[in-house]
C-alpha positions in Angstrom: 30.4 -39.5 52.0 32.5 -38.3 49.3 35.9 -36.6 50.9 37.7 -33.9 49.1 40.7 -32.1 50.1 40.3 -28.2 50.8 43.3 -26.1 49.2 44.2 -22.9 49.6 44.6 -20.2 46.8 48.3 -21.0 46.3 47.1 -25.0 45.8 48.5 -26.3 48.9 45.8 -29.2 50.9 45.4 -27.2 54.6 42.5 -29.8 55.7 39.8 -32.3 54.4 35.9 -31.6 53.8 33.3 -34.3 54.0 30.5 -33.5 51.2 27.0 -34.7 51.8 26.5 -38.0 50.1 23.0 -37.1 49.1 24.0 -34.1 46.9 27.7 -34.9 45.7 27.6 -38.7 46.0 24.2 -39.4 44.3 23.9 -41.8 40.8 24.5 -40.0 37.9 21.7 -39.9 35.7 22.8 -38.8 32.1 18.7 -38.9 30.8 18.0 -36.3 33.4 20.5 -34.1 33.2 19.7 -34.2 29.1 16.3 -33.3 30.0 17.3 -30.3 32.1 19.9 -29.2 29.7 17.5 -29.3 27.0 14.8 -27.2 28.5 17.6 -24.6 30.0 18.7 -23.9 26.2 15.1 -24.0 24.9 14.1 -21.2 27.6 17.1 -19.2 26.0 15.7 -18.9 22.5 14.1 -15.7 21.5 11.4 -17.6 19.2 11.2 -13.9 17.4 11.0 -15.3 13.8 7.9 -14.3 11.5 7.3 -14.4 8.2 4.4 -12.4 6.2 1.3 -14.6 5.2 -1.0 -13.2 2.6 -2.8 -10.7 5.2 0.2 -9.3 5.7 1.6 -8.7 2.6 0.9 -5.1 1.1 -0.9 -4.9 -1.9 -3.2 -7.4 -4.1 -6.4 -5.7 -2.9 -7.8 -6.1 -6.5 -8.4 -8.7 -8.8 -6.0 -9.5 -11.5 -8.3 -10.4 -14.2 -11.6 -11.0 -14.7 -12.9 -14.8 -13.3 -13.7 -16.2 -16.7 -13.0 -15.2 -20.7 -9.2 -14.5 -20.3 -8.0 -18.8 -20.7 -6.3 -18.0 -17.7 -6.5 -20.0 -14.0 -8.6 -17.7 -12.1 -6.9 -15.9 -9.4 -7.7 -13.8 -6.7 -5.1 -11.7 -5.4 -1.2 -11.3 -6.5 -0.2 -11.8 -3.1 -1.7 -15.6 -2.9 1.1 -17.6 -1.6 1.9 -19.1 -5.0 2.6 -15.5 -6.3 6.2 -14.4 -6.5 6.0 -11.8 -3.5 2.7 -13.3 -1.9 2.5 -14.6 1.6 4.2 -17.6 3.2 1.8 -20.8 4.2 2.5 -21.9 7.4 5.6 -20.1 8.4 7.3 -19.5 11.7 5.7 -16.9 13.7 6.8 -15.9 17.3 6.7 -18.7 20.0 8.3 -19.5 23.1 10.2 -22.6 23.0 10.2 -22.8 27.0 8.5 -25.9 28.9 8.7 -26.9 32.1 10.3 -29.9 34.0 9.3 -31.5 37.2 11.0 -29.9 40.2 12.0 -33.2 41.2 13.9 -33.6 37.9 15.8 -30.8 38.1 17.0 -31.3 41.3 17.9 -35.1 40.9 19.9 -33.6 37.4 21.7 -31.3 39.8 22.6 -33.9 42.5 23.6 -36.1 39.1 26.2 -33.1 37.6 28.0 -32.4 41.2 28.0 -36.3 41.6 29.9 -36.3 38.4 32.2 -33.8 39.4 33.1 -35.6 42.3 33.5 -38.7 40.6 35.4 -37.6 38.0 37.6 -35.9 40.2 37.3 -32.4 39.0 35.8 -30.9 41.8 38.1 -28.4 43.8 37.4 -26.7 47.6 39.1 -23.9 48.9 39.2 -22.8 52.1 38.5 -19.4 51.0 38.8 -17.0 48.0 39.2 -13.5 48.4 40.6 -10.5 46.7 40.9 -6.8 47.6 40.0 -5.0 44.5 39.2 -6.6 40.9 42.6 -7.7 39.4 42.2 -10.7 36.7 45.8 -11.1 36.7 45.6 -12.6 40.4 42.3 -14.8 39.5 44.6 -16.0 36.6 47.7 -16.5 39.2 44.9 -18.7 41.8 43.6 -20.9 38.7 47.3 -21.3 37.7 48.3 -22.9 41.1 44.9 -25.0 41.4 46.1 -26.6 37.7 42.8 -25.6 36.2 41.6 -23.7 33.2 38.3 -23.9 31.8 36.0 -23.7 35.3 33.3 -22.6 37.4 33.5 -21.1 40.3 31.4 -20.8 43.2 31.4 -18.9 46.0 28.7 -18.7 48.7 27.5 -15.2 48.1 28.8 -13.2 45.0 31.6 -10.6 45.5 31.9 -8.2 42.7 35.5 -7.9 43.2 36.1 -11.7 42.8 33.5 -11.2 39.6 34.9 -8.8 38.0 38.4 -10.4 38.1 36.9 -13.4 36.4 34.4 -12.1 33.8 37.3 -11.2 31.1 39.0 -14.8 31.3 38.2 -17.2 28.9 36.3 -20.2 29.6 35.8 -19.4 33.1 32.6 -18.2 35.0 31.9 -16.9 38.5 28.3 -17.3 40.5 26.9 -17.9 44.2 26.0 -21.0 45.0 22.0 -20.2 44.6 22.2 -19.7 41.0 24.6 -23.1 40.3 22.8 -25.0 37.7 22.9 -28.3 35.6 23.8 -26.7 32.2 26.9 -24.5 33.8 28.1 -27.4 35.6 28.4 -29.6 32.4 30.0 -26.4 30.3 32.7 -26.3 32.2 35.7 -28.8 32.8 36.2 -28.2 36.6 34.0 -27.2 39.5 35.6 -25.0 42.3 33.7 -24.1 45.1 34.4 -22.3 48.3 33.7 -23.7 51.5 31.0 -21.5 52.0 29.5 -22.2 48.6 29.7 -25.8 49.7 27.5 -25.1 52.8 25.4 -23.0 51.1 24.7 -25.6 48.2 24.2 -28.0 51.2 21.6 -25.9 52.7 19.6 -25.0 49.9 19.7 -27.6 47.9 19.7 -30.6 50.6 
């Protein structure tokens, strides 16, 4: 079982904690993490791109000239695709880019992301993280004591003072354990977990 030091907000070690081998000691599968990140980013795409086809372009209701006898090519509408200002053939239309990934794959990818943080020594466990009121300066001080910059802070439950204290710090994101995902884990250099968050992750994702 992986064992990590438990620190306080001053950056001093107060104890040690054994992590679940199933979640924090799993084989790192880059292919599964890549697949899940692609799914996450695809689902975020708006897909609102649209062009007008010849049915949607205004005008062109009258045949420009008679079918025969002019010496020119036959034409049915000035809004046909070959005309300037005409409709677009096979252009993009609104669509969803989302696709599904099996639940088992998502779960293994999350294990891989968490295990990679442990293997790289980029995981920090705090005994507790509390702020009585929103103070960005205090959160910056805590991160400085922990010697981390771009970090994902995960707590057992979302606390409003902590969220408001961290939201203006560049490269820092705060969330509860239930919302943890592969994309956010890989996007941040360090993972900062409270002991409550570790317990919640092991409870929910085991």
